[in-house]
PDB file of N, CA, C, O and CB in Angstrom:
ATOM      1  N   MET A   1      83.085 -81.497  93.636  1.00  0.00           N
ATOM      2  CA  MET A   1      82.453 -80.932  94.820  1.00  0.00           C
ATOM      3  C   MET A   1      82.334 -82.021  95.876  1.00  0.00           C
ATOM      4  O   MET A   1      81.814 -83.098  95.583  1.00  0.00           O
ATOM      5  CB  MET A   1      81.059 -80.329  94.481  1.00  0.00           C
ATOM      6  N   PRO A   2      82.798 -81.773  97.089  1.00  0.00           N
ATOM      7  CA  PRO A   2      82.747 -82.807  98.132  1.00  0.00           C
ATOM      8  C   PRO A   2      81.319 -83.135  98.559  1.00  0.00           C
ATOM      9  O   PRO A   2      80.387 -82.366  98.324  1.00  0.00           O
ATOM     10  CB  PRO A   2      83.549 -82.360  99.344  1.00  0.00           C
ATOM     11  N   ARG A   3      81.179 -84.255  99.168  1.00  0.00           N
ATOM     12  CA  ARG A   3      79.884 -84.707  99.678  1.00  0.00           C
ATOM     13  C   ARG A   3      79.604 -84.054 101.031  1.00  0.00           C
ATOM     14  O   ARG A   3      80.520 -83.593 101.713  1.00  0.00           O
ATOM     15  CB  ARG A   3      79.849 -86.255  99.801  1.00  0.00           C
ATOM     16  N   ILE A   4      78.324 -84.025 101.409  1.00  0.00           N
ATOM     17  CA  ILE A   4      77.903 -83.548 102.723  1.00  0.00           C
ATOM     18  C   ILE A   4      76.962 -84.581 103.333  1.00  0.00           C
ATOM     19  O   ILE A   4      76.366 -85.389 102.620  1.00  0.00           O
ATOM     20  CB  ILE A   4      77.212 -82.146 102.625  1.00  0.00           C
ATOM     21  N   ILE A   5      76.837 -84.549 104.645  1.00  0.00           N
ATOM     22  CA  ILE A   5      75.923 -85.445 105.349  1.00  0.00           C
ATOM     23  C   ILE A   5      74.821 -84.606 105.973  1.00  0.00           C
ATOM     24  O   ILE A   5      75.089 -83.660 106.714  1.00  0.00           O
ATOM     25  CB  ILE A   5      76.670 -86.289 106.436  1.00  0.00           C
ATOM     26  N   ASN A   6      73.580 -84.960 105.665  1.00  0.00           N
ATOM     27  CA  ASN A   6      72.427 -84.292 106.251  1.00  0.00           C
ATOM     28  C   ASN A   6      72.254 -84.822 107.671  1.00  0.00           C
ATOM     29  O   ASN A   6      71.905 -85.989 107.851  1.00  0.00           O
ATOM     30  CB  ASN A   6      71.132 -84.521 105.391  1.00  0.00           C
ATOM     31  N   PRO A   7      72.492 -83.988 108.684  1.00  0.00           N
ATOM     32  CA  PRO A   7      72.419 -84.469 110.067  1.00  0.00           C
ATOM     33  C   PRO A   7      71.021 -84.916 110.483  1.00  0.00           C
ATOM     34  O   PRO A   7      70.880 -85.682 111.436  1.00  0.00           O
ATOM     35  CB  PRO A   7      72.889 -83.391 111.001  1.00  0.00           C
ATOM     36  N   GLU A   8      69.997 -84.457 109.792  1.00  0.00           N
ATOM     37  CA  GLU A   8      68.631 -84.870 110.130  1.00  0.00           C
ATOM     38  C   GLU A   8      68.346 -86.297 109.676  1.00  0.00           C
ATOM     39  O   GLU A   8      67.460 -86.956 110.220  1.00  0.00           O
ATOM     40  CB  GLU A   8      67.619 -83.917 109.500  1.00  0.00           C
ATOM     41  N   LEU A   9      69.094 -86.778 108.681  1.00  0.00           N
ATOM     42  CA  LEU A   9      68.892 -88.133 108.171  1.00  0.00           C
ATOM     43  C   LEU A   9      69.913 -89.130 108.713  1.00  0.00           C
ATOM     44  O   LEU A   9      69.658 -90.334 108.730  1.00  0.00           O
ATOM     45  CB  LEU A   9      68.949 -88.123 106.665  1.00  0.00           C
ATOM     46  N   CYS A  10      71.062 -88.633 109.153  1.00  0.00           N
ATOM     47  CA  CYS A  10      72.139 -89.502 109.631  1.00  0.00           C
ATOM     48  C   CYS A  10      71.751 -90.159 110.956  1.00  0.00           C
ATOM     49  O   CYS A  10      71.309 -89.491 111.892  1.00  0.00           O
ATOM     50  CB  CYS A  10      73.448 -88.700 109.795  1.00  0.00           C
ATOM     51  N   VAL A  11      71.927 -91.488 111.015  1.00  0.00           N
ATOM     52  CA  VAL A  11      71.642 -92.224 112.243  1.00  0.00           C
ATOM     53  C   VAL A  11      72.934 -92.629 112.952  1.00  0.00           C
ATOM     54  O   VAL A  11      72.911 -93.440 113.879  1.00  0.00           O
ATOM     55  CB  VAL A  11      70.794 -93.465 111.937  1.00  0.00           C
ATOM     56  N   ALA A  12      74.054 -92.066 112.515  1.00  0.00           N
ATOM     57  CA  ALA A  12      75.370 -92.285 113.115  1.00  0.00           C
ATOM     58  C   ALA A  12      75.751 -93.761 113.185  1.00  0.00           C
ATOM     59  O   ALA A  12      76.259 -94.229 114.205  1.00  0.00           O
ATOM     60  CB  ALA A  12      75.405 -91.690 114.501  1.00  0.00           C
ATOM     61  N   CYS A  13      75.506 -94.489 112.105  1.00  0.00           N
ATOM     62  CA  CYS A  13      75.840 -95.915 112.077  1.00  0.00           C
ATOM     63  C   CYS A  13      77.314 -96.152 111.748  1.00  0.00           C
ATOM     64  O   CYS A  13      77.868 -97.193 112.099  1.00  0.00           O
ATOM     65  CB  CYS A  13      74.965 -96.638 111.059  1.00  0.00           C
ATOM     66  N   GLY A  14      77.954 -95.183 111.072  1.00  0.00           N
ATOM     67  CA  GLY A  14      79.371 -95.295 110.765  1.00  0.00           C
ATOM     68  C   GLY A  14      79.711 -96.033 109.492  1.00  0.00           C
ATOM     69  O   GLY A  14      80.890 -96.180 109.170  1.00  0.00           O
ATOM     70  N   SER A  15      78.716 -96.503 108.753  1.00  0.00           N
ATOM     71  CA  SER A  15      79.011 -97.250 107.530  1.00  0.00           C
ATOM     72  C   SER A  15      79.774 -96.400 106.516  1.00  0.00           C
ATOM     73  O   SER A  15      80.598 -96.927 105.769  1.00  0.00           O
ATOM     74  CB  SER A  15      77.718 -97.765 106.905  1.00  0.00           C
ATOM     75  N   CYS A  16      79.516 -95.119 106.481  1.00  0.00           N
ATOM     76  CA  CYS A  16      80.199 -94.227 105.544  1.00  0.00           C
ATOM     77  C   CYS A  16      81.670 -94.061 105.898  1.00  0.00           C
ATOM     78  O   CYS A  16      82.523 -94.049 105.010  1.00  0.00           O
ATOM     79  CB  CYS A  16      79.517 -92.866 105.519  1.00  0.00           C
ATOM     80  N   ALA A  17      81.969 -93.936 107.161  1.00  0.00           N
ATOM     81  CA  ALA A  17      83.346 -93.755 107.623  1.00  0.00           C
ATOM     82  C   ALA A  17      84.180 -94.995 107.329  1.00  0.00           C
ATOM     83  O   ALA A  17      85.371 -94.890 107.036  1.00  0.00           O
ATOM     84  CB  ALA A  17      83.374 -93.442 109.126  1.00  0.00           C
ATOM     85  N   ASP A  18      83.566 -96.153 107.404  1.00  0.00           N
ATOM     86  CA  ASP A  18      84.277 -97.407 107.171  1.00  0.00           C
ATOM     87  C   ASP A  18      84.771 -97.550 105.730  1.00  0.00           C
ATOM     88  O   ASP A  18      85.779 -98.217 105.495  1.00  0.00           O
ATOM     89  CB  ASP A  18      83.380 -98.572 107.516  1.00  0.00           C
ATOM     90  N   VAL A  19      84.086 -96.940 104.765  1.00  0.00           N
ATOM     91  CA  VAL A  19      84.462 -97.107 103.357  1.00  0.00           C
ATOM     92  C   VAL A  19      85.232 -95.926 102.774  1.00  0.00           C
ATOM     93  O   VAL A  19      85.678 -95.993 101.629  1.00  0.00           O
ATOM     94  CB  VAL A  19      83.233 -97.336 102.539  1.00  0.00           C
ATOM     95  N   CYS A  20      85.397 -94.857 103.528  1.00  0.00           N
ATOM     96  CA  CYS A  20      86.097 -93.677 103.013  1.00  0.00           C
ATOM     97  C   CYS A  20      87.587 -93.986 102.841  1.00  0.00           C
ATOM     98  O   CYS A  20      88.268 -94.298 103.817  1.00  0.00           O
ATOM     99  CB  CYS A  20      85.900 -92.461 103.965  1.00  0.00           C
ATOM    100  N   PRO A  21      88.101 -93.902 101.600  1.00  0.00           N
ATOM    101  CA  PRO A  21      89.504 -94.255 101.363  1.00  0.00           C
ATOM    102  C   PRO A  21      90.515 -93.243 101.904  1.00  0.00           C
ATOM    103  O   PRO A  21      91.701 -93.557 102.014  1.00  0.00           O
ATOM    104  CB  PRO A  21      89.726 -94.421  99.900  1.00  0.00           C
ATOM    105  N   VAL A  22      90.065 -92.042 102.241  1.00  0.00           N
ATOM    106  CA  VAL A  22      90.986 -91.013 102.740  1.00  0.00           C
ATOM    107  C   VAL A  22      90.668 -90.589 104.173  1.00  0.00           C
ATOM    108  O   VAL A  22      91.222 -89.606 104.666  1.00  0.00           O
ATOM    109  CB  VAL A  22      90.947 -89.796 101.830  1.00  0.00           C
ATOM    110  N   SER A  23      89.798 -91.307 104.829  1.00  0.00           N
ATOM    111  CA  SER A  23      89.409 -91.031 106.219  1.00  0.00           C
ATOM    112  C   SER A  23      88.935 -89.594 106.433  1.00  0.00           C
ATOM    113  O   SER A  23      89.311 -88.943 107.408  1.00  0.00           O
ATOM    114  CB  SER A  23      90.574 -91.315 107.142  1.00  0.00           C
ATOM    115  N   ALA A  24      88.108 -89.111 105.514  1.00  0.00           N
ATOM    116  CA  ALA A  24      87.582 -87.747 105.590  1.00  0.00           C
ATOM    117  C   ALA A  24      86.311 -87.654 106.424  1.00  0.00           C
ATOM    118  O   ALA A  24      85.795 -86.558 106.643  1.00  0.00           O
ATOM    119  CB  ALA A  24      87.312 -87.222 104.200  1.00  0.00           C
ATOM    120  N   ILE A  25      85.803 -88.785 106.888  1.00  0.00           N
ATOM    121  CA  ILE A  25      84.546 -88.812 107.635  1.00  0.00           C
ATOM    122  C   ILE A  25      84.820 -89.166 109.087  1.00  0.00           C
ATOM    123  O   ILE A  25      85.539 -90.119 109.387  1.00  0.00           O
ATOM    124  CB  ILE A  25      83.553 -89.819 107.012  1.00  0.00           C
ATOM    125  N   SER A  26      84.232 -88.378 109.982  1.00  0.00           N
ATOM    126  CA  SER A  26      84.416 -88.627 111.410  1.00  0.00           C
ATOM    127  C   SER A  26      83.098 -88.427 112.148  1.00  0.00           C
ATOM    128  O   SER A  26      82.173 -87.791 111.642  1.00  0.00           O
ATOM    129  CB  SER A  26      85.506 -87.701 111.990  1.00  0.00           C
ATOM    130  N   ALA A  27      83.035 -88.978 113.342  1.00  0.00           N
ATOM    131  CA  ALA A  27      81.829 -88.849 114.157  1.00  0.00           C
ATOM    132  C   ALA A  27      81.738 -87.443 114.726  1.00  0.00           C
ATOM    133  O   ALA A  27      82.708 -86.908 115.263  1.00  0.00           O
ATOM    134  CB  ALA A  27      81.818 -89.893 115.292  1.00  0.00           C
ATOM    135  N   GLY A  28      80.559 -86.858 114.599  1.00  0.00           N
ATOM    136  CA  GLY A  28      80.290 -85.563 115.206  1.00  0.00           C
ATOM    137  C   GLY A  28      79.472 -85.764 116.467  1.00  0.00           C
ATOM    138  O   GLY A  28      79.388 -86.882 116.974  1.00  0.00           O
ATOM    139  N   ASP A  29      78.874 -84.713 116.977  1.00  0.00           N
ATOM    140  CA  ASP A  29      78.081 -84.813 118.197  1.00  0.00           C
ATOM    141  C   ASP A  29      76.855 -85.713 118.018  1.00  0.00           C
ATOM    142  O   ASP A  29      76.610 -86.605 118.831  1.00  0.00           O
ATOM    143  CB  ASP A  29      77.643 -83.429 118.640  1.00  0.00           C
ATOM    144  N   ALA A  30      76.093 -85.476 116.958  1.00  0.00           N
ATOM    145  CA  ALA A  30      74.869 -86.249 116.753  1.00  0.00           C
ATOM    146  C   ALA A  30      74.856 -86.987 115.420  1.00  0.00           C
ATOM    147  O   ALA A  30      73.992 -87.833 115.191  1.00  0.00           O
ATOM    148  CB  ALA A  30      73.667 -85.340 116.838  1.00  0.00           C
ATOM    149  N   ALA A  31      75.802 -86.678 114.538  1.00  0.00           N
ATOM    150  CA  ALA A  31      75.854 -87.283 113.213  1.00  0.00           C
ATOM    151  C   ALA A  31      77.296 -87.286 112.730  1.00  0.00           C
ATOM    152  O   ALA A  31      78.151 -86.599 113.288  1.00  0.00           O
ATOM    153  CB  ALA A  31      74.935 -86.526 112.213  1.00  0.00           C
ATOM    154  N   TYR A  32      77.553 -88.057 111.701  1.00  0.00           N
ATOM    155  CA  TYR A  32      78.894 -88.061 111.111  1.00  0.00           C
ATOM    156  C   TYR A  32      79.075 -86.808 110.265  1.00  0.00           C
ATOM    157  O   TYR A  32      78.104 -86.200 109.816  1.00  0.00           O
ATOM    158  CB  TYR A  32      79.124 -89.338 110.254  1.00  0.00           C
ATOM    159  N   GLN A  33      80.344 -86.430 110.054  1.00  0.00           N
ATOM    160  CA  GLN A  33      80.670 -85.230 109.280  1.00  0.00           C
ATOM    161  C   GLN A  33      81.756 -85.560 108.272  1.00  0.00           C
ATOM    162  O   GLN A  33      82.613 -86.409 108.518  1.00  0.00           O
ATOM    163  CB  GLN A  33      81.121 -84.072 110.208  1.00  0.00           C
ATOM    164  N   ILE A  34      81.710 -84.870 107.121  1.00  0.00           N
ATOM    165  CA  ILE A  34      82.726 -85.038 106.093  1.00  0.00           C
ATOM    166  C   ILE A  34      83.593 -83.792 106.066  1.00  0.00           C
ATOM    167  O   ILE A  34      83.084 -82.677 105.953  1.00  0.00           O
ATOM    168  CB  ILE A  34      82.086 -85.304 104.700  1.00  0.00           C
ATOM    169  N   ASN A  35      84.894 -83.978 106.168  1.00  0.00           N
ATOM    170  CA  ASN A  35      85.837 -82.868 106.070  1.00  0.00           C
ATOM    171  C   ASN A  35      85.997 -82.531 104.589  1.00  0.00           C
ATOM    172  O   ASN A  35      86.573 -83.312 103.831  1.00  0.00           O
ATOM    173  CB  ASN A  35      87.224 -83.225 106.733  1.00  0.00           C
ATOM    174  N   ALA A  36      85.494 -81.383 104.183  1.00  0.00           N
ATOM    175  CA  ALA A  36      85.497 -80.989 102.771  1.00  0.00           C
ATOM    176  C   ALA A  36      86.908 -80.836 102.214  1.00  0.00           C
ATOM    177  O   ALA A  36      87.122 -81.037 101.018  1.00  0.00           O
ATOM    178  CB  ALA A  36      84.739 -79.689 102.594  1.00  0.00           C
ATOM    179  N   ASP A  37      87.866 -80.487 103.055  1.00  0.00           N
ATOM    180  CA  ASP A  37      89.247 -80.321 102.600  1.00  0.00           C
ATOM    181  C   ASP A  37      89.918 -81.659 102.305  1.00  0.00           C
ATOM    182  O   ASP A  37      90.856 -81.721 101.510  1.00  0.00           O
ATOM    183  CB  ASP A  37      90.053 -79.563 103.643  1.00  0.00           C
ATOM    184  N   GLU A  38      89.447 -82.723 102.936  1.00  0.00           N
ATOM    185  CA  GLU A  38      90.043 -84.045 102.750  1.00  0.00           C
ATOM    186  C   GLU A  38      89.270 -84.917 101.765  1.00  0.00           C
ATOM    187  O   GLU A  38      89.840 -85.844 101.189  1.00  0.00           O
ATOM    188  CB  GLU A  38      90.135 -84.751 104.075  1.00  0.00           C
ATOM    189  N   CYS A  39      87.997 -84.639 101.563  1.00  0.00           N
ATOM    190  CA  CYS A  39      87.136 -85.439 100.688  1.00  0.00           C
ATOM    191  C   CYS A  39      87.637 -85.369  99.241  1.00  0.00           C
ATOM    192  O   CYS A  39      87.905 -84.286  98.720  1.00  0.00           O
ATOM    193  CB  CYS A  39      85.666 -84.950 100.774  1.00  0.00           C
ATOM    194  N   ILE A  40      87.760 -86.545  98.596  1.00  0.00           N
ATOM    195  CA  ILE A  40      88.193 -86.593  97.197  1.00  0.00           C
ATOM    196  C   ILE A  40      87.014 -86.815  96.259  1.00  0.00           C
ATOM    197  O   ILE A  40      87.210 -87.042  95.065  1.00  0.00           O
ATOM    198  CB  ILE A  40      89.232 -87.699  96.999  1.00  0.00           C
ATOM    199  N   ASP A  41      85.797 -86.753  96.781  1.00  0.00           N
ATOM    200  CA  ASP A  41      84.571 -86.864  95.992  1.00  0.00           C
ATOM    201  C   ASP A  41      84.493 -88.157  95.189  1.00  0.00           C
ATOM    202  O   ASP A  41      84.092 -88.148  94.025  1.00  0.00           O
ATOM    203  CB  ASP A  41      84.459 -85.688  95.059  1.00  0.00           C
ATOM    204  N   CYS A  42      84.874 -89.261  95.809  1.00  0.00           N
ATOM    205  CA  CYS A  42      84.834 -90.546  95.109  1.00  0.00           C
ATOM    206  C   CYS A  42      83.433 -91.160  95.117  1.00  0.00           C
ATOM    207  O   CYS A  42      83.112 -91.979  94.256  1.00  0.00           O
ATOM    208  CB  CYS A  42      85.824 -91.516  95.741  1.00  0.00           C
ATOM    209  N   GLY A  43      82.588 -90.766  96.094  1.00  0.00           N
ATOM    210  CA  GLY A  43      81.223 -91.267  96.164  1.00  0.00           C
ATOM    211  C   GLY A  43      81.059 -92.602  96.871  1.00  0.00           C
ATOM    212  O   GLY A  43      79.944 -93.116  96.955  1.00  0.00           O
ATOM    213  N   ALA A  44      82.141 -93.174  97.380  1.00  0.00           N
ATOM    214  CA  ALA A  44      82.050 -94.478  98.046  1.00  0.00           C
ATOM    215  C   ALA A  44      81.098 -94.439  99.234  1.00  0.00           C
ATOM    216  O   ALA A  44      80.366 -95.398  99.476  1.00  0.00           O
ATOM    217  CB  ALA A  44      83.431 -94.934  98.508  1.00  0.00           C
ATOM    218  N   CYS A  45      81.104 -93.347  99.965  1.00  0.00           N
ATOM    219  CA  CYS A  45      80.271 -93.238 101.163  1.00  0.00           C
ATOM    220  C   CYS A  45      78.785 -93.158 100.829  1.00  0.00           C
ATOM    221  O   CYS A  45      77.949 -93.703 101.549  1.00  0.00           O
ATOM    222  CB  CYS A  45      80.677 -92.019 101.969  1.00  0.00           C
ATOM    223  N   GLU A  46      78.470 -92.488  99.752  1.00  0.00           N
ATOM    224  CA  GLU A  46      77.071 -92.248  99.406  1.00  0.00           C
ATOM    225  C   GLU A  46      76.285 -93.546  99.218  1.00  0.00           C
ATOM    226  O   GLU A  46      75.130 -93.643  99.634  1.00  0.00           O
ATOM    227  CB  GLU A  46      76.989 -91.414  98.143  1.00  0.00           C
ATOM    228  N   GLY A  47      76.903 -94.527  98.598  1.00  0.00           N
ATOM    229  CA  GLY A  47      76.228 -95.795  98.343  1.00  0.00           C
ATOM    230  C   GLY A  47      76.056 -96.670  99.566  1.00  0.00           C
ATOM    231  O   GLY A  47      75.245 -97.596  99.548  1.00  0.00           O
ATOM    232  N   THR A  48      76.798 -96.401 100.626  1.00  0.00           N
ATOM    233  CA  THR A  48      76.697 -97.245 101.820  1.00  0.00           C
ATOM    234  C   THR A  48      75.737 -96.700 102.867  1.00  0.00           C
ATOM    235  O   THR A  48      75.388 -97.410 103.809  1.00  0.00           O
ATOM    236  CB  THR A  48      78.052 -97.413 102.437  1.00  0.00           C
ATOM    237  N   CYS A  49      75.308 -95.460 102.721  1.00  0.00           N
ATOM    238  CA  CYS A  49      74.424 -94.855 103.718  1.00  0.00           C
ATOM    239  C   CYS A  49      73.023 -95.463 103.623  1.00  0.00           C
ATOM    240  O   CYS A  49      72.384 -95.367 102.575  1.00  0.00           O
ATOM    241  CB  CYS A  49      74.360 -93.319 103.527  1.00  0.00           C
ATOM    242  N   PRO A  50      72.535 -96.088 104.702  1.00  0.00           N
ATOM    243  CA  PRO A  50      71.217 -96.731 104.644  1.00  0.00           C
ATOM    244  C   PRO A  50      70.049 -95.749 104.590  1.00  0.00           C
ATOM    245  O   PRO A  50      68.934 -96.138 104.243  1.00  0.00           O
ATOM    246  CB  PRO A  50      71.046 -97.625 105.831  1.00  0.00           C
ATOM    247  N   ASN A  51      70.288 -94.487 104.927  1.00  0.00           N
ATOM    248  CA  ASN A  51      69.200 -93.505 104.958  1.00  0.00           C
ATOM    249  C   ASN A  51      69.294 -92.457 103.858  1.00  0.00           C
ATOM    250  O   ASN A  51      68.455 -91.558 103.801  1.00  0.00           O
ATOM    251  CB  ASN A  51      69.181 -92.817 106.289  1.00  0.00           C
ATOM    252  N   GLY A  52      70.273 -92.547 103.001  1.00  0.00           N
ATOM    253  CA  GLY A  52      70.427 -91.557 101.947  1.00  0.00           C
ATOM    254  C   GLY A  52      70.791 -90.177 102.470  1.00  0.00           C
ATOM    255  O   GLY A  52      70.386 -89.165 101.898  1.00  0.00           O
ATOM    256  N   ALA A  53      71.550 -90.134 103.549  1.00  0.00           N
ATOM    257  CA  ALA A  53      71.900 -88.861 104.199  1.00  0.00           C
ATOM    258  C   ALA A  53      73.059 -88.141 103.516  1.00  0.00           C
ATOM    259  O   ALA A  53      73.343 -86.989 103.843  1.00  0.00           O
ATOM    260  CB  ALA A  53      72.252 -89.107 105.650  1.00  0.00           C
ATOM    261  N   ILE A  54      73.733 -88.803 102.571  1.00  0.00           N
ATOM    262  CA  ILE A  54      74.910 -88.207 101.934  1.00  0.00           C
ATOM    263  C   ILE A  54      74.567 -87.776 100.519  1.00  0.00           C
ATOM    264  O   ILE A  54      73.952 -88.521  99.756  1.00  0.00           O
ATOM    265  CB  ILE A  54      76.095 -89.200 101.922  1.00  0.00           C
ATOM    266  N   SER A  55      74.976 -86.554 100.181  1.00  0.00           N
ATOM    267  CA  SER A  55      74.732 -86.034  98.836  1.00  0.00           C
ATOM    268  C   SER A  55      75.848 -85.061  98.474  1.00  0.00           C
ATOM    269  O   SER A  55      76.690 -84.726  99.308  1.00  0.00           O
ATOM    270  CB  SER A  55      73.336 -85.339  98.745  1.00  0.00           C
ATOM    271  N   GLU A  56      75.845 -84.612  97.223  1.00  0.00           N
ATOM    272  CA  GLU A  56      76.824 -83.612  96.799  1.00  0.00           C
ATOM    273  C   GLU A  56      76.501 -82.296  97.477  1.00  0.00           C
ATOM    274  O   GLU A  56      75.334 -81.963  97.685  1.00  0.00           O
ATOM    275  CB  GLU A  56      76.836 -83.450  95.253  1.00  0.00           C
ATOM    276  N   ALA A  57      77.546 -81.545  97.821  1.00  0.00           N
ATOM    277  CA  ALA A  57      77.369 -80.242  98.472  1.00  0.00           C
ATOM    278  C   ALA A  57      76.754 -79.253  97.518  1.00  0.00           C
ATOM    279  O   ALA A  57      76.529 -78.100  97.885  1.00  0.00           O
ATOM    280  CB  ALA A  57      78.700 -79.705  98.992  1.00  0.00           C
TER     281      ALA A  57
END
């Protein structure tokens, strides 16, 4: 199951996008977003988020 980003917790720092091996994370209007079709569910992004905004869908 791909990861999701809680927009209420995301501070748009970009640390998650920097570690995504398949570039499934991009900047949205107010927060980053994960493309569920591209996400390989590796979990690399979850550990880098300083606010814990990323979790399993």
